[in-house]
Every structure is written in C-alpha cells, then in structure tokens.
N, C-alpha and C positions, 0 to 999 in steps of 0.2 A: 471569648467564645470561639471566634474564628481560628485563632492559633491553637486552641485546645483540640480542634477537629483535624488539624493537619496530620498528626500521626495516624489517626483512624483512616483518613483519606489515602495516605501512602500505603497503609496495610491493605486497604480494599483494592488498590491498583497494583499490588504486588504480583498477581498472576500475569498482568500485561508486561510489567517490568522484566520478569523472569523470562517470558517468551521472547522479548526483545533481545535479551542476552543470548538466548539460544540462536536467534536469527543471525546475529553478528558472527557467530562461530559455526555457521552451517556448512561452510566449506570443509571443515575438519570432520563433521559428522558424515557427510556424503562420501568422503574419501574412506572413512572407516568401513562403510558398507561396500566399497569397491564397485560403485555403479558407474557405467560408462556415461558419457555426455550424450544428450539427445537433441543437440542443436540441429542436427540434420533433419529431424522430424519436424521441428517447429519452423525451420527455414522452408521446408517443402510445403507446409500448409500455407505459409505466407506467400510463397511463390504462386501457389494455386489461386489464392484469393486476389493477388495483385498482378496476374498475368505475366509471371516469370521474373518479377523483380521484388524488391523489399521496400516497405514504407520509408525506412530511414534514408534510402537512396533518393526516393521521390521528394523527400523533404529538404534535400540539400539546396534546392533553388530558393528556399525561403530563409536560409541561414543568414543571420547578421549578428554583429556583436551585441547590439541592444536587445534583440530577441533572445539570444543565448543567455544574456544576463537575467532577463525576466523569467525564462524557463527554469534556470537554476534556482532563482528565488522561489518559484512555485514548488519546485521539486524539494528543495531544502526545507521549506516551511512545513512539510509533511510531519516532521517530528514534533511540531508544536500543536498540531491538530488535536492530538489525544489529551494532553493536560488541560487545554482550554475547555473543551466540551465536557470532559469528565469532571473537572473542577467546578464548572458552572453548575452542572446537575447536582453534584454532591453538596456544595456549599449553599445552594438554593433549596436544598432538601427535596429535590425532585428524584427521590430514591428509586422509584419505579423506572424512570428514564435512565438513571445511572446503571442499574443492574441489568436492564434489558440491553443497553448499549454494550456494557462490558461483556455480557454473555455472547452477543453477536460477534464481537471482536475476537473473543477466544475461540468460538466455533470456526470462524474464517481462518484464523491463524493456524489452528491445529490441522484443518483440512489442507491448507496451503502447505504446511510442513510435510504432510503425507505425500502430496504430489511432488514436492521438491526431492524427497527420497526416491520416489518411483521414477521421476523424469527429470533428473538433474541436467542443467544446461547453463551456459555462460553468458549468452546474450549477444546482440549485434555489436555492442561496444568492443567486445573482445574478438569475436569471430570475424568481423569485417573490418577490423581496425586498419589494416593495410590497404583497403580497397576504397575508402572514402576519399573524395577529391577535395573536400573542404574540411578544414579543422574547425572545431567548435571553440571559438575564442570570445571571452567576455571580459568582465572587469573584476572588481574585488569580491563580489558575491560569488561569481563563478569559481574563482580560486578557492574561496573559503569552503564552498560546497564540495568541490573536487577533493580537497584535503580531507574532509569528513568522510566522503564516500569511499575514498581509497582504503579506508579501514576494513570495508566489507564488500568491495566490488566483486570479489571472486568467490562469493558464497554459493554460487551455482543454483541460486534460487530464482527461477525465471517464470515457470508456468505453474500456477497462474500468477499474475502480478498482484502482490499483496498491497502495493501502493494504490492500485486502482480499487481493489476489493475493500480495503479498510477505509479509504477516503470516501467511497460510495456509501458505506454503512454510516459513517459519521455525518455525511450530508443528509441522509434519510432521517436520522434521529434528531438532527438539528432542525429539520423542517417540521418534524412531528411535535417537538417539545419547546423549541425556541426559534421563532421566526426571525428575530433580529440577528441571532448567530447564523442562521441559515443564509440570510442576505449577505453577510460577510463571507461565509464559506463559499457561496455561489460565485464570488468574484475570483476565488483562488483555486478551488478544487478542479473545475474543468481544465484550467491551465495545467494543473499537475498531471491530469490524464494525458494531455497533449505532450507534455514534457517527457513522459516515459518513452515516446517514440522519437521525438525531436532530439533528445539527448542520447539516443541509441542504447538505452538500457534494457528495452523490452521489444519483443516481437509483437506484431499486431494480435496474433492469436492469444498471447499472454493477457492482453488488455481485455479481449472479449471474455476470456475465462475468468478474469478478475471481476467483471460485472456479474457474470452468472453466479460466481461464488458469493458475492455480496448479497444478491437477491435470495439465495438459499439460506445464508446465515441469518438474514433479517427475518425471513419466514419462520425458520426453526426457533429463533429466540422469542418471537412473539407468540408462537404456538406454545412454547414451554411456559411463557408468562401467563397466557390465558388458561392453560391447564392448571397452573398453580392457584390462580384466582378462583377457578371453579371448585378446586378441592377445598379451599378455605370456606367457601360458601356452604359446603355440604358436610363439613366436619366441625 
C-alpha cells in the first residue's frame, strides 16, 4: 500500500518540484528581463538598521570552523525539510495538513519569485566578498554544501529570503499537525535562519521580509482552506 502511493505523492508534489527547478535557473530569468541589481537598496536598509554597518561583518567575531560546519549543516538540511513533512502528512493521510502546507509553500514561492524579478540582488556573499577579514572554513559538510550551492549561488534571488519564509511555514504546520516533528524542526530551523546571515547569503532585511512573507502565506492558505470548508457545508 505504501509503495503504491508513492507515484501519487510525487504527482501531488510536482508543483513544488517544478518551482524548485525554476529557482535554480532564476539568474537566467532575471537577465532575460534585463533588470539591474538592487543590492545598493538592501545594503542601505541594513546600514540604517545597524548604524552604518552590515550584520555579516558584525558576525565575523563569532566565526569558527566548528560553528561554520554546523551552520552549513543547518543551511544544507533545508532541502530535506520539504520531503520529510510533506511525506509525513501524505502517508499518514493528514490530507488537510498536506494541502494547506503545499498551498502556503506555493503562495510564498510565487510571491518570492515576483519580488526576485522586481528587485534582483546578489547578496553579501558576492557584494562584500573582498571586504571580509575572515574566511568561512569548515569541514566535509561545509565543502559538500558549498559544492551544492555553487550550482545556483548567482540566481539573484535575495529579497525576501525564501529559505526563511518556507522554513517558517514548515515550522508552523509541523507545530499545528505534528508536535513530534515540530520538536525536531525546532532544533534545526532557527539555526537555518541564523545561517542565512552567518554564511553571508542574505541581508538582514531579506530575513525580515521572509518572516513577513511566511505569515502572509500561512494566513492566506488557511483562509482559503476555511472558505472551501464553508462552501462544502452549504453545498
């Protein structure tokens, strides 16, 4: 029975898979629209919030090989967050949870893509690459994650941080429908949020925007769910 449901599960996850493919190739998409980079705007906002400096520079005093290794583990584990929770909901027949989560993820991703087209940027990792005084060095996990991320580091998708937005959505739905999974994710996802700044992939304003996007996507998904349930009662 379990194996018979796998094709159905993959089919139901196909929208997320297709959107992930688009994300990997987003650099080509933004170049097609010939949009300029808006790093200057995001840098200016961060400077205003942090009194003339950048969070990634402030975090340099905390850098260590062991912390870098852990941060890369947290950041790299991001790709496993989706199949774990979607698979759990689907195969445990928590279909309402599955479709609500999938809808929230799609909403957030689509809105995120719209912002990426409107405000493309490269991020601190590229913009300030020659200005950092300490290099991020770790171990095997760091090297493996770096090799993976090199495939789409230059996708110009910064504002908002979908790493933050989507992981926040996943954390919310795990709390709502699976407390055991929530306890597991609670050990990892906050570290992922910190890693976006520590590893120099995002500006602080990207992180804030990611949280706001997550809250909106969750609200809209649940609103649609409640609306659909109300229609079923009256039809």
